[in-house]
C-alpha positions, 0 to 999 in steps of 0.5 A: 403562491404555494406550490403543489406539494410544499416540501422541497424534497418532493419537488426535487423528487419530481424534477428527478422522475420527470428527467427519468421520463424523458431519458427513458421515454416512458409515460408518467405512470411507468417513470414513476414505477420505474423510480419506485422510491426516490433515495434520500441521498438523491435529495439534499436536505430530505430526511427519509425516501419519497414513495412513489405514490407521493411522487405521482401525486406531485407529477399529476398536479404539475400535469394538470397545470400543463393541460390547463395552460394548454386549454385555457391560453388558446382561448385568450384565458388564464388558468385558475392558479394564474388567476390566483397568482395575479389576485393574491400577494406573492407567495401568500396563497395556502391551498386546502384540499388540493387532491380532494375530488381526484383519483390519483391512481386513475390519473385525475389530480383533483376536483374542478375547483381549487380552494384556499386562503391567501392575502391581499395587501397583507390581509387575509382572504378566502378565495376559490377558483373554478378550473375549466380545464377539469370537466368544464369547470362543472360543479359536482359533489366534491366540488360543492363540499370544497367550497362549503368548507372553505366558506365555513372557514372564512366565516370562522375566521371573519375574512372576505371571500372571492370567487373566480368563476369559470364554469360550465354549471352544475355537472349533469352526470351527478344530477340532482346530487350537483344541483343540491350543492347549488342549494348549500352554496346559496345558503352560505352565501346568504349566511355571509352576506353583510358579515364578510365582503363577498366579490365574484369575478366571471372570467368564463361562462356562468349558466343556469342556476349557477348565476345565483351564487354571484348575484347574492354577493357584494359585487360582480366583476366581469370582462369584456371578452369571454365572460357570460352570465345567463339563466338560459343559453342561446340555444334554449332561447332560440328553442323556446322563443325562436330568438336568435341571439349570440352569447355576448348579446344575451349575457356578456360583460357589457350587457350586464354593466350597462343594461341589466346592471347585474354586474359592477365593473367591466374589466378590459381583461382578466388582469383588469378585473383582478386589479379591480377586485384588489382595489375595492378590497383595500376600502373594505374591512375584513368583516362587519365587526371591524372599522375600515382600514386607514391610511396615512395622508399628509395635507399639502398646499396643493389641497388648497389649490384644488379646493378652490377649484370647486368654486368654478365647477358648478355653473351658475345657471341651474339648467347647465350641466357639469361632471360631478366627478370633477367635484368628488376629485376635488374632495378626496384624497389624491382625486382618487375615486373607484367607481361601482356600476360606472356603466349602469344608470349614470345619473348617479354616481356611487364608488369608494374614496378616502377622505383624510386617509379614511375610507368612505362611500360617495353617492352623487347625482350626475348633472351630465346625464339627465340633470341628474334625475332619479329614475327606477334604475338609478334608485336602485344602484343608490340604494344597493351601494348605501346598504353595502356601505352600511353593512361594512362601516363605510360612512356615506358622503352624499352630494345632491344636485337633482331635479327629482324623480323621473316623471312619465308613464314608462317610469310609473309603470317600471315601478318608480314607486316601489324602486324608488322607495328602496333609496328611502329604505336604505338611507333611513336604515343606515347607521354610519355616518352620514354627511350630505352636501347640496351642490345646487338643486334639490326638489321635491321627494328627491331632496328628502330621500338623498340623505336629508336629515329627516331621513336620518342623516347626521350632518347636512350642509348646502352651498350658497347657490343651492336650491331647495323646494317642492318644485322648481320655480318655473313648474311651481308658478305654473301651478300656483299662479295658474289662474292669474296667468289665464286672466292675463291671457284673456286680458290680452296682457304678456303673459310670459313677462308676468310668468317671468316676475312670478319665477323670479319672486318665487326663487327669491323667497322660496327656492333657497336653503334659508327655510331649511337653515331656519328649520335646522334641516341644514346645519350650515351654508358653506363655501364650496372651497371649504367642501373637503375640510367641512367633510373631514371635521364632520367625519371626525365628529361622527367617528364614534357614532355607535349602532343602536338597535331600536326594536326587537324585529327580526328584519324590515321588509324592504321594497323589492 
């Protein structure tokens, strides 16, 4: 990271002043005053004297970091600058506005936020890190202006924006002026949405209106400890409702990852959270005008061995669960899969991977959890991720094994119609390459919405054992042959034997991919071992796919 004052001469001067301070036993101001001006003769490589005012600023900056360490480390938290050191490539940080919002003569080094640019894996990013050791990291006019200036420059340069959040919210002393800055930040974040990737790392408190800044970004990353988000804190909740609840139970990292779905990753600690942010950025382009980065990949004999495993993962019994992650790891490069929303709505799996060196988004039903059914939460999870991939030019690979939408009054009252429609909207509007593979079951409306050709997918494949139908065999027979079964029951015949016969007939004639093949809704039946190679060839074929503006509308009215 670039130091507080880049000049080696100033660094050396600060060292001299600190030594004078220790020798004379004076405070910082007196030591600097005693130094007045450090002679150029004392500083190797310096061409002119260093003024005391510059030394004072540099020393203030060093003292501020010492103060931050003392405040943060006792809480098990890193300082803002230590976090930036972890996030950015070594030596790449270029700070802007270091003393903006400060009062050097008054002994205040700067505002409660650090802004600048750096690199992640050699690619430029814009970053801002709130400094809780300065006024509790609260946002006032100076902080708001610094962040807005950074975001404006990031949009000009077309680079990702990463926020490291650790703040008490709006600065109460500045009143409406502080709140107004949040309005500006909301507007800037919306301007950047879908244009450059935006990541928010919640590494401390984030309360009140401040929560909507990260809520507008692409991914929210929290930690298991010290990380909190809530609109109203425990004290306000108690005063308003009488409910007594802790900060973690109200808005901690685990709650927002597993229950609310607000956050997309739960880091074990700050280093883990920051590492996840770096990893995600490796799959995304710097902006929506660019294609994702590509990586060298050399096929080996091991690929063939891994591909053969696919034939044994999915059980023949369509009611027997299995872990779709095993399928994904056999398809993607090196078996590496970066999940998003891992703890939320687990009946669906989404995340980033590479196929033959090209980043892709993976969407899959998870038969291990509720048979891979689509409910209100998994629908929103899938829809949001497909929209993210479409915004940043990542092809979407969809692996289907679902019995349909989850039935029941609870789901209907929770808005399965409105929220389930989000999956339709996401796939129907996506213009990146879309490749779908049906692994086993694809029933009813879920068959259509999970990347079917009818909804806009480019290439669709199915495994030989796949079942495609309006309903599963048992459900269909109960409806189609309801009267026949009732007559058999009235006649004293073996109803279950007759039902089994009807089910077998329905499975043989209807619950298979043949009709979809004949209609052209499935492009080919492939053996499981062919899945990875088929996807690779499909992505090559679709590599020149272009976006097309079909109408002159401003935008659609997405179900929300």
